[in-house]
N, C-alpha and C positions, 0 to 999 in steps of 0.2 A: 675449695681445691678439691681435686681428687682422692689424694693420700695424705690429707691433713692427720698429723699425730700418729701418722704411719713410720715405722723403722724398717729400712730395706738395706740386705747386704747384695752387694754386687761384685762379682768376680770377675775378672778380665776389664775392670773399670778403668785402665791407664789411657785407654784410645778407643777407636771407632765405634762399635754398637754398646760396649760398655760404657764409655763416656758420654754417649749421645744419651743413654738410656738415666746414668746418674744425674745428669743436669735436668732431664725432664722430670724426673722422681722429685728431686729437691724444688723444682720450679711449683709441683702440684703439693708442696708441704711436706714432703718426707724427710726424716733425717737418714743420711746415708752413708754406710760403711762401705769405703771403696776399697777393694783387694785386687792385688796384682802381685807380680813379682818384678815389674817395671816401676821402680821407685819414683823416678822423676816425673814419669808420665801420671803415675797415681798421684803425687803432690800437684801437678799441674791442673789433672781434674778437681780435686777439693779446691784449689785457688779458684778455679773457674766458678766453681759452684757458691763458695764464701763471699766473693767479691760481687755476686750477684744477689745478696741476703739469704742465701740458703744455709743449712748446715750440715757438714759431712767431716769425715776424717779418712785419713788413709793406713791400711795396716798391708806390710809386706807379706803376701801369703803364696805358699807354693800350694796349690790345691791338690796335688797329687800326696800331700803327707798330711796324715790323719792329725799330728800335733798340731800342725799349723792352722787347720781348719778348726780344730776345738779350739786354740788361742782366738781364732777371729770370731769365733760366737761368744766365748768369753768378754772379751774387749766389747764387743757390741753391746751387749745386756750389763755390763758394767757401766757403759758410757750411756746409752740411751735407754736401759731398763727393759727392754723389749724386742723381739723380732717378728714382723709381721710378713713381711716379703723377702723370698731368696731369689736372686736371678742368677742361676747357673750359667753364665755367660763365658768363662775361661774356655779358650780352644785354639788348637793350630791346624795347620794345614801339613800337607806333606809332598814330597818329591815326588813328581808324576812317573811312574815305573811301573812294569807288569810285577804283578803279584808274585810271581817266583824271584824275581829280581830284588823284591823290597827287603831292606835289612831288618833284622830280627829286632835289634835295637830302636829302628825307627818305630816299627809296629807297637813295641811296648809303651814308648813315650806319647805316640799319639793316644793309644787306648788308656793312657793313666790318666792325660791331662784332659781328654775330652769327654770320658765315659767314667772312668772312676772317680773324676774330679766332682763330678755331678753326685754321683753316689755319697762321696763323703759329705757332700753340702747338705744333701736330706739327710743322712744320718745323724747328724750333729745340730740340725737347725729345728726338724720336726719336733723334738721335743720340748723346745723354747715355745714354738708356734702353739702346740698343745697348752701350754700355761697361759698363752695369751688370748686362747679360746678359738684359734683358728688362724688362717693367713692363706697366702697364694705363693707357689713356687713357680717359676718359668724357667725352662731348660733352652737353650740355644743350641738345634739340634741342625738341619739342612736340608737343602733341596736334595742333596746327594744321599741323605740317609733315607729320602723316600723313593728314588728313582735308580739311584747308583751310577756310576760311570766308571769308563775304562781308567785303568793306570792309579787309580785314589783307593784302594780296595781297605786299608785301614783306616781313613777318614772315613768311607762311606759306611764301614762297619760300626765305627765309633758312633757316629751320628744316626744310624738305624739303631744301634743298641739303647741308646740315648731316649728314641721314641716310644720303645717298649719298658723301659725304665719310668718313664712318664706316667704310662698308662697303670703300670704296677701299683706305683707308689699314689697314684690317684685312688685308686680300689681300696688300699691300705688305709688311707687317711682323710678319705671323704668323711667317715662319721666324726671326725674331731673338727669339722668345718675347714679343712685343709685342701684348697684345690690345687692340684699340679698339671700343668701344662707346658707344651713346647712350641717355639715358633721353629719356622723351617726358612729361612732366608735362601733367595737366590745370590746373584753375583750382586754383590755390595761393594761400595766404594771405602774399601779398609785396606789396610796393609797386608791382610791375607792374598789380595789378588795381584800384589804387585808382579810376580812372576808372569801373568797372564798379560797385565798391562805393557810388559817390556818386550811380549813376543806380537812383531810387528804382522806374520802371518795369522794367528790365532786371535789376536783381539778383535779385530772388526767383525770376526764370527760371535766369539763369545759376548762382545759388550751387546749384541743384539737379539741374542737367544733367547726370547722370550715375547709375549704377546705385546707389551708396551715397546719394545725396542730400544730398551735404553737399560743401565743398571740403575741399581737403587742405592739412597742415601741412609748413612746410619741412622739421621733423625727419622726416616720412614719406618725402619725397624723398631726404634724405641717409641713409636706411636703405639704399635702393635702391642709391645711389652706393656706399655703403661694401661693398653685398656685390659691385659689379662690381669694384671697386677689389682686393678682397681674394682670396686664393686659394680662398675657397668658391666663386668661379665661374672656376676656372682651365681649362674646357673650353668656354668663352663667349667669342665674339668676332664680331665685324660683326654684332651685333644691337641693336635697338631697344628697350627695356623699358618699357612704357607704367605710368606710375606717376599713374594719372587716375581712379581710383574707377570705372574702368567707361565713362568719357565717350566712348571710342571705339566702344562699342555703340548710341550714340545717333546 
């Protein structure tokens, strides 16, 4: 198994990419700390893992709060003794409006969850990874953090910032055997795209706006995260892996 004897923290693990990755990690031998504000979804993810013979626990966590992130790390160490993998996956989308019409509160919320949350994860997990002799951190960026798009200024800014945070952390902690990478999903079948799905005019266009002419599944993204978490990617750090069906070619 590719993650045997490893301990992983996954934020945003109650659904979508986070849930698919938690299940994948557990299947590959990892013990998984599932973190989210969605309590019911978090316990459901843990149930899916344990009923398949894996090991996991859930902790209600607000990734924008330092105390919550510190407690997540403390509890994980208490339960499993180490942290080898961090998947900073918690994130939210935004209402589609012009930049000048974007509410300041919404800007703050998106930046705090999508960018500050990953910063806090790195801040509190890295010291534990150093004690363990290294590890792998994966951040969920986005295709829109690479190329941008109209009417989603805060979301694109948060994901673009996350890509640079990834590079900075890779440079800072590589000497400790810690690799830091990001994934940049395109349109993936998760709750975050429900508004697009409900738009009868836009959806036929958006759903095929890549080289493969289809949307991706959470499991396809989880496979990329597993690669970056495992020793299969042992000489890869500071990079952003597009998982977008060729969306960046459009």
